[in-house]
C-alpha positions in Angstrom: -6.5 -46.3 -29.5 -6.6 -42.5 -29.6 -5.3 -40.6 -32.6 -2.6 -37.8 -31.8 -5.2 -35.1 -32.6 -7.7 -36.6 -30.0 -5.0 -37.0 -27.5 -4.5 -33.2 -27.5 -8.1 -32.7 -27.0 -8.5 -35.5 -24.4 -5.2 -36.1 -22.7 -6.9 -38.4 -20.1 -9.9 -40.5 -19.8 -11.0 -38.4 -16.6 -10.7 -35.3 -18.6 -12.8 -36.7 -21.5 -15.5 -37.9 -19.1 -15.5 -34.5 -17.3 -16.1 -32.9 -20.7 -19.0 -35.2 -21.6 -20.7 -35.3 -18.1 -19.9 -31.7 -16.9 -18.5 -33.1 -13.7 -15.2 -31.8 -12.4 -12.0 -34.0 -12.4 -10.4 -34.7 -9.0 -7.9 -31.9 -9.7 -10.8 -29.4 -10.3 -12.9 -30.5 -7.4 -13.5 -27.8 -4.8 -11.4 -28.5 -1.8 -13.3 -28.1 1.4 -10.1 -26.8 3.2 -9.9 -23.9 0.8 -11.2 -20.8 2.4 -11.6 -17.3 1.0 -10.7 -14.6 3.7 -13.3 -11.9 4.3 -12.9 -8.5 5.5 -15.9 -6.3 6.2 -17.0 -3.2 8.1 -20.5 -2.3 9.4 -19.5 1.4 8.6 -19.1 1.0 4.9 -19.4 -1.6 2.1 -16.6 -2.6 -0.3 -16.0 0.4 -2.7 -18.4 2.4 -0.5 -18.1 5.9 0.9 -16.3 6.0 4.4 -18.5 7.9 6.9 -16.9 11.3 7.8 -16.6 10.2 11.6 -13.8 7.9 10.5 -11.9 10.7 8.7 -10.0 13.8 9.7 -13.3 15.8 9.2 -15.0 13.8 11.9 -13.7 12.0 15.0 -10.8 10.5 13.1 -11.8 7.2 14.7 -10.8 3.8 13.2 -13.7 1.9 11.5 -15.1 -1.3 12.9 -13.6 -4.3 11.1 -14.5 -8.0 11.1 -12.9 -10.9 9.4 -13.5 -14.6 8.8 -12.4 -17.7 7.0 -8.7 -17.4 7.8 -6.5 -20.1 6.1 -5.7 -23.2 8.1 -2.3 -22.8 9.9 -2.7 -19.0 10.5 -0.6 -18.0 13.5 -1.0 -14.2 13.3 -2.6 -11.4 11.3 -1.3 -8.0 10.0 -3.3 -5.0 8.9 -2.3 -2.3 6.7 -4.5 0.8 5.6 -3.1 2.9 2.8 -4.1 5.4 0.1 -2.4 4.8 -3.3 -4.1 8.2 -4.7 -1.9 10.7 -2.9 -1.9 13.5 -3.2 -4.2 13.8 -6.3 -6.1 10.9 -7.8 -5.8 12.3 -11.1 -1.9 12.3 -10.7 -0.9 10.1 -7.9 2.7 10.3 -6.6 2.7 8.2 -3.5 1.0 5.8 -1.3 0.0 7.3 2.0 0.0 4.9 4.9 -2.8 5.4 7.5 -2.4 2.4 9.8 0.0 -0.5 10.5 -0.8 -3.3 12.9 1.0 -6.7 13.3 0.8 -9.9 15.4 -2.9 -9.7 15.7 -3.8 -13.0 17.2 -5.2 -15.7 14.9 -8.2 -16.1 17.1 -9.2 -12.4 16.9 -12.3 -11.9 14.7 -12.1 -8.1 14.3 -11.6 -4.7 15.8 -14.2 -2.5 17.3 -14.6 1.1 15.9 -12.5 3.8 17.5 -10.2 1.2 18.9 -7.4 2.6 21.1 -3.9 1.0 21.6 -4.9 -0.3 25.1 -8.0 -2.1 23.6 -6.3 -3.9 20.7 -6.3 -7.7 21.0 -3.5 -9.0 23.3 -0.1 -9.2 21.7 -1.0 -6.8 18.8 1.8 -4.5 17.9 1.6 -1.2 16.1 3.8 0.3 13.3 4.2 3.8 12.2 1.9 5.5 9.7 3.1 8.3 7.4 2.4 10.8 10.0 5.3 9.1 11.8 3.0 8.1 14.8 1.5 4.8 15.8 -2.3 4.4 15.6 -5.0 5.1 13.0 -4.9 8.2 10.9 -8.2 8.6 9.1 -8.7 9.8 5.4 -8.0 13.5 4.8 -7.5 13.8 1.0 -6.3 17.2 0.0 -8.1 17.0 -3.4 -10.6 14.6 -5.1 -11.9 11.1 -4.2 -9.3 8.8 -2.8 -9.4 5.0 -2.2 -8.5 3.5 1.1 -7.3 0.0 1.0 -7.8 -2.0 4.3 -5.5 -5.0 3.7 -5.5 -8.1 6.0 -2.7 -10.6 5.9 -2.8 -14.2 7.4 0.6 -15.2 8.4 2.1 -18.7 9.2 4.3 -17.2 12.0 4.1 -14.8 15.0 6.5 -12.2 13.8 9.5 -11.0 16.1 9.2 -7.7 17.8 9.9 -5.2 14.9 9.5 -2.2 17.2 7.4 0.3 15.4 7.9 -0.6 11.7 6.8 1.4 8.7 4.7 -0.5 6.0 7.9 -1.4 4.0 9.7 -2.9 7.0 6.6 -4.9 7.9 6.0 -6.1 4.3 9.7 -7.3 4.2 9.1 -9.1 7.5 5.9 -10.8 6.1 7.7 -12.1 2.9 7.4 -15.9 2.6 4.9 -16.0 5.5 1.6 -15.0 3.8 -1.0 -17.8 3.8 -3.7 -15.4 2.5 -4.8 -11.8 1.9 -8.0 -9.9 1.6 -8.9 -6.3 1.3 -11.8 -3.8 1.8 -11.7 -0.7 -0.1 -13.5 2.5 0.9 -13.5 5.9 -0.7 -13.7 9.4 0.6 -13.8 13.0 -0.8 -13.7 16.0 1.5 -16.5 18.5 1.3 -18.7 16.2 -0.9 -22.3 16.3 0.1 
């Protein structure tokens, strides 16, 4: 019979055995169905510098993106690219939105670089960025080095036609439907060389 003190340290036999053997309990065992979404670009690494061709100083083309390991049950994807360092990273006042996409099909595995509206995967809808237009608007920081968050969401639904929603409207529509999220962060500073 266990003493109360020992019960606090070893609440179950399985837990005690896991402490002694180093083997995880059933509750701690890795689930083969658990997937960690990945979002990558061949243009820049996570926390790496975004090449100028993907900014207002170059061709202002969207970077190539690829993703994998979506959660089971994913019905659609949404992508938001924004900059939380606007206008000055030493005193940010707002988050500037660069790209809003939703209803990307669950079987899509990425987007090519410089993708145009007519080359988006079938069914994909575009929202408004903070220039009040659809499509990608590349980094164009007025001062300092900014961070650009490419956020991919796996949703358990195909969203209704929202028209051309801004980021807030899309985030509200996604509430309660997010199965997973991942992000890729790039940095850019104008005139840096």
